[in-house]
C-alpha positions in Angstrom: 162.4 51.4 131.2 161.0 53.9 132.4 161.3 55.4 136.0 160.9 58.0 138.6 160.7 58.4 142.1 158.1 58.9 144.1 157.8 61.7 145.4 140.4 79.3 121.9 139.4 82.9 122.2 142.0 85.9 123.6 141.1 87.4 126.6 142.7 89.7 129.1 145.9 88.4 131.1 145.3 87.4 134.9 145.7 89.9 137.1 147.9 87.6 139.8 150.0 87.1 136.9 150.4 90.3 135.9 150.9 91.4 139.4 153.7 89.2 140.0 155.7 91.4 137.5 155.2 94.6 139.5 156.1 93.9 142.8 159.6 93.2 145.0 161.6 91.4 142.5 163.4 89.9 145.2 160.4 87.9 146.4 159.9 86.8 142.7 163.5 85.5 142.4 162.8 83.4 145.2 159.4 82.1 143.8 161.9 81.2 140.5 163.9 79.5 142.3 161.5 77.5 144.5 160.1 76.6 140.8 163.3 75.2 139.8 164.4 73.5 143.1 160.7 71.7 143.0 161.1 70.7 139.3 164.5 69.4 139.4 163.7 67.4 142.8 160.2 65.6 141.6 161.6 64.6 138.3 165.4 63.7 139.4 164.4 59.9 138.8 162.7 60.3 135.7 164.6 59.0 133.1 163.5 57.5 128.9 160.6 60.2 129.2 159.2 61.9 126.0 157.3 64.8 125.5 154.2 65.4 123.7 153.0 68.7 122.4 150.1 69.7 121.2 146.5 71.9 121.2 144.2 72.3 124.5 141.5 73.0 122.1 141.3 69.2 120.1 138.3 67.5 121.3 138.5 63.3 122.5 136.9 63.0 119.4 139.4 64.8 117.1 141.5 62.2 114.7 144.6 64.0 116.3 143.7 63.4 119.9 143.0 59.7 119.2 146.4 59.8 117.2 148.0 61.0 120.5 146.5 58.4 122.5 147.8 55.7 120.3 151.3 57.2 120.3 151.6 57.2 124.0 150.4 53.9 124.5 152.8 52.6 122.0 155.7 54.6 123.3 154.6 53.4 126.8 155.0 49.6 126.0 158.4 50.4 124.8 159.0 51.6 128.3 159.1 55.7 127.7 157.2 57.9 130.4 155.1 60.6 129.0 155.7 64.4 129.7 153.0 66.6 128.9 151.9 70.5 129.4 149.0 68.9 131.8 146.1 70.7 130.2 143.2 69.3 128.2 143.0 68.5 124.4 146.3 66.9 123.2 147.9 66.9 126.7 145.3 64.7 128.3 145.7 62.4 125.3 149.6 61.8 125.9 148.8 61.3 129.5 145.7 59.4 129.2 147.6 56.8 126.8 150.5 56.6 129.3 148.3 55.8 132.2 146.4 53.3 130.1 149.5 51.5 130.2 150.5 52.0 134.0 153.6 54.1 132.9 154.8 57.6 134.4 152.4 60.3 133.0 153.8 63.3 133.9 151.9 66.8 133.6 153.8 70.3 134.1 151.5 72.4 134.3 151.1 76.1 133.6 149.0 79.0 135.3 147.0 80.8 132.3 143.9 83.0 132.3 142.3 80.2 130.0 142.3 77.2 128.4 144.9 75.5 130.7 143.0 72.8 133.3 144.8 69.9 134.7 144.1 66.6 133.4 143.0 63.7 135.1 145.3 61.7 133.8 148.6 62.5 135.5 150.9 60.4 137.8 152.8 63.4 138.7 151.8 66.6 138.5 153.8 70.0 138.6 152.5 73.7 138.2 154.6 76.3 137.2 153.7 80.2 136.8 156.6 81.0 134.8 157.0 79.7 131.1 160.6 79.7 131.3 161.1 77.6 134.2 158.7 74.7 132.7 160.8 75.1 129.3 163.7 74.1 131.3 161.7 71.1 132.7 161.0 70.0 129.6 164.4 70.1 128.0 166.4 68.9 131.0 164.2 65.7 131.1 162.7 64.4 128.0 165.1 62.4 125.4 162.7 63.1 122.5 159.9 65.7 121.4 156.9 65.0 119.5 154.7 68.1 118.0 151.3 67.4 117.4 149.3 69.8 115.7 148.8 73.1 118.2 149.2 76.7 118.5 151.6 79.3 119.5 152.6 77.1 122.4 153.6 74.2 120.4 155.4 76.2 118.2 157.6 77.9 121.2 158.5 74.6 122.7 159.5 73.3 119.1 161.4 75.8 117.6 163.1 76.3 121.6 164.3 72.9 121.4 165.3 73.3 117.6 167.5 76.6 118.6 169.1 74.7 121.1 170.2 71.8 119.2 171.1 73.8 116.2 173.4 76.1 118.4 174.7 73.4 120.4 173.3 74.3 123.7 171.5 71.0 124.3 172.0 67.6 123.6 170.7 66.1 120.3 167.1 64.9 120.9 164.9 63.4 118.1 162.6 66.1 117.1 159.2 65.0 115.3 156.3 66.7 113.9 153.5 65.0 113.6 150.5 65.0 111.0 152.0 66.2 107.3 149.2 68.0 106.5 149.4 70.3 109.7 153.3 70.8 109.6 153.6 70.4 105.5 153.3 74.3 104.9 155.7 75.3 107.6 158.5 73.1 106.4 158.1 74.0 102.7 158.0 77.7 103.7 161.3 76.6 106.2 163.1 75.0 103.2 162.4 77.6 101.0 162.1 80.9 102.4 164.5 80.4 105.1 167.2 78.6 102.9 166.8 81.0 99.9 167.8 84.0 102.5 170.3 81.8 104.1 169.2 82.5 107.3 169.5 78.8 108.4 171.9 76.1 107.0 170.7 72.7 104.9 171.9 70.5 107.9 169.6 72.6 110.4 166.6 70.6 108.4 168.4 67.0 109.2 167.2 68.0 112.9 163.4 67.5 112.0 161.4 64.6 111.2 157.9 64.7 109.7 155.8 61.6 109.8 152.2 60.5 110.0 153.0 56.8 111.7 153.0 56.4 115.2 155.0 53.2 114.9 157.9 55.6 113.1 157.9 57.8 116.0 158.6 54.8 118.1 161.3 53.5 116.4 163.2 56.7 116.0 162.6 57.1 119.7 163.9 53.9 120.9 166.7 54.2 118.1 167.8 57.3 120.1 167.5 55.3 123.4 170.0 52.9 122.2 172.2 55.8 120.9 172.2 57.4 124.5 173.0 54.8 126.4 175.8 53.9 124.7 177.1 57.2 124.5 176.6 56.9 128.7 178.8 53.5 128.7 181.6 55.1 126.6 181.5 58.3 128.4 180.4 57.3 132.1 179.5 60.0 134.3 182.5 60.5 137.2 
């Protein structure tokens, strides 16, 4: 069962974010440390959480928005907490599905000059200035990733997790791409071009699952939770 402690268009970058890169670097380090500290403190009681990524630009009536709500509800009914990027679009849909099932609905928000606006379905909302701190929180507190159709940010999270698992820098976790019509071209390119050039190995492709079925995602995550629980019992933390 999930648990947690109670505690579009292009544009110029935000001046406040750019100014942060120009000033005293020692103060920047303190800001980074404070974000790590807050994230670790607030999320320390979280367990059995699934991160759902996807575009901020998909409206409520979009097929994949609705599928995300459905998927988040199904995962929540199975006792999973839901983590999203905290913004609109698919992120909102993920938090909305968890909220409707009264399960932990976490939003890891990021300060951006456009698109990012915190959605109303978060039971815990954290705000980050730095992408790299936010990505650590996703990896540290998720036991599975689901990538709905999205843009560069979704691809960033997908390849970050894929790289960490390929290089054995992170424990194995299910990495699911939802929507074969959207992800099919990328998968074909990886299978043909990357394998043809031998920049990846055939077994690397086994780290990824592509599906259009929310029920399959739930089964994958439930099976991984059972495996993880067995590992905990066999190798308890001292």
